[in-house]
C-alpha positions, 0 to 999 in steps of 0.5 A, a space after each residue: 709527638 702529636 702532629 695537628 693541622 693548623 686550625 683557627 685557635 683562640 688563646 684562652 683568656 685567663 683572669 689572673 688575680 691582678 688581671 684587668 678588663 683592659 688586658 682581656 679586651 686587648 687579647 680578644 682584639 688580637 685574636 680577632 685577627 686570627 682568621 687573616 693570620 694564624 688560622 691560615 697554614 694548611 701544613 702540620 704543626 708538630 707539638 705535644 703541648 696545647 699551650 705550645 701550639 697556642 703560643 705558636 699560633 699567637 706568634 704566627 699572628 704577630 709575625 704576619 702583622 710585622 710585630 716581630 718582637 711580640 712574635 719572638 716572645 710567643 715563640 719563646 713561650 712555645 718552646 718553653 712549653 714544649 722543649 722539643 718543638 722544632 718548628 717553634 725554635 725555627 721561628 724563634 730564630 726567624 725573629 731573633 734579636 741577635 746573631 747568637 739567638 738566631 744561631 742557637 735556635 736554628 741549631 735547636 730546631 735541627 736537633 729536634 727536627 726528627 720529631 717534626 713534620 716533613 713541612 717543618 723539616 723542609 723549612 728548617 733545612 731551608 733556613 740552614 741553606 740560607 745561613 750557609 749562603 746556598 741559595 740554590 739548595 734553598 730554592 730546591 728545598 722550597 720547590 720540594 715544599 710546594 710540591 708536597 704541600 701545594 695547597 699551603 699558602 705558607 709553603 708558597 710564601 716560603 718559596 717566594 722568599 727564596 726566589 726574591 733573594 735570588 732576584 727571581 722577582 717574577 717567579 716570587 710574585 707568581 708564588 705570592 699570587 698562588 698563596 693569595 689564590 689559596 687564601 685571598 684573605 691572608 694579610 701576609 700575602 698581600 703585604 708580601 706582594 706589596 713589598 715586592 712591588 715597592 722594592 724589587 725590580 720591576 717596581 710598580 708603586 700602583 700595584 704596591 698600594 693596591 695590595 697594601 690597601 687590601 691588607 688595610 681593608 682586612 685589618 682596619 684597626 691594626 696599626 701596621 696595616 696603616 704603616 704598609 699603606 703609608 709606605 706605598 704612598 711614600 714611595 709615590 712621593 705622596 708624603 702628606 697621604 703617607 703621613 696621614 696613614 702613619 698618624 692613623 696607625 699611631 692613633 691606634 697605638 701611641 706607643 708603637 715605636 715603628 709608627 713613630 719612626 715612619 712619621 719621622 721619615 715622612 716629616 723629614 722628607 717634608 722638611 719638618 726637621 724639628 718634628 721629625 727629630 721629636 718623632 725619632 726621640 719618641 720612637 727610641 723612648 718607646 723602643 724595645 729590644 734593639 729598637 732604641 739603638 736601631 732607630 737612632 741613625 734615622 735621627 742622625 739622617 735628619 741632619 744630612 737632609 738639613 745640609 749638615 752631614 758633619 752633625 750626622 756623623 757626630 751623632 752616629 759616632 756618639 751612638 757607637 760610643 754609647 750603645 754598650 750602655 743601652 741594654 740592647 740585645 745586640 750592641 755589636 750589630 747596632 755599632 756595625 749599622 751606625 759605622 756603615 752609615 758614617 762611611 756612606 755619609 762621609 764618603 758621599 760628602 768628601 769627608 775622607 778622615 771620618 770615612 777612614 776612621 769609621 772603617 778602622 772601627 768597623 772592620 774588626 766588628 764585622 770580623 768578630 761577627 764572622 767568628 761568632 757565626 762560626 760559618 764559613 759562608 757568613 765569614 766570606 760575606 763579612 770579608 766581602 763587605 769589608 772589601 766592598 766598602 774599602 773599594 767603594 771609598 777608594 774609587 770615590 777618592 780616585 784610587 781606581 787601582 785599589 778599587 779594582 783590587 778590592 773588586 777582584 777580592 769580592 769576586 774571589 770571596 763570593 765565588 764559592 757561594 755563587 750567590 747572585 744576591 751578593 754578587 
């Protein structure tokens, strides 16, 4: 095995017999983003194959830009070129389209970890600890990673991810800031900080916008850069500006499903329900991997905002009935998401029959996922999710004794993990 430092790499542009100038131009445009994405690593990437390394770096670029499906394709090409590329398998797992794909590739990363660098091995171990719901162990490994590779912004972002999962948001932001100090032009560090300020307490939508705009300035022709800025404006309830940013991103790539989804969100909140539904329909038409099914619930939400929750429930139930025929990689996960939405909408609107029917369908699916994971901590988490939903719906209908019983069960189930994220 040959260990090489992460340096700027430009993918070779090979003109196939059926190639086109437009295809080459698109690839050149993507590689122009390398200096703010894949050219920034500063820890070893261990592979014996230059082809594998090039695909890995392209995958890292797409991952940084929140193009996870494209990243997954490149990471799979990387491990196809070097079947012993442990860190490549780890990143296939990180961008997996199903639980089975995640589990299988994490196991392959562990299988080949002996030939990887210390930085790669530590991150593989961190992923295992996370899957096992051992966040304390994951945090210890993250701290070890930054001690060993203190000048790697990627190491600091990996630590920040664990700190955020533990609700240590001040520490997470300090780690992200360290990554930015080391690499001020790293797009992913700006969006990570922006996302933290959007969703983690204490929230600061002004700072979120500042970091998202910094990312946009680095990549003004990248559609998702405008998506992130739009999200910050939407958090501020500046819906017109949010919609404008989403439209800018959409204009850069009219077939980008996520920008269409975001337009649907903005138009829903603006009360333009017909346009929102059209946005979601287009997103599902262009969607890849799980997107076609994953975006369908957003279309159903429009009916909730329009004051028609029963129509939303009907739409979600139709999705559950049809998802097996949609050709998505993980139909079970999409059924779980849709049925969970039914429980939430039905419970909030007092539709007890719909909530109970959804729970009846949902619980065996959650337990099937637990069996497929073959992981005790994951199974406890699924069982706790069932108890939470059962307890919540019981409380909403006034059955506080049953709700307390389920709360006690959650405590019992999650006690072995001592996981503040779930507690």
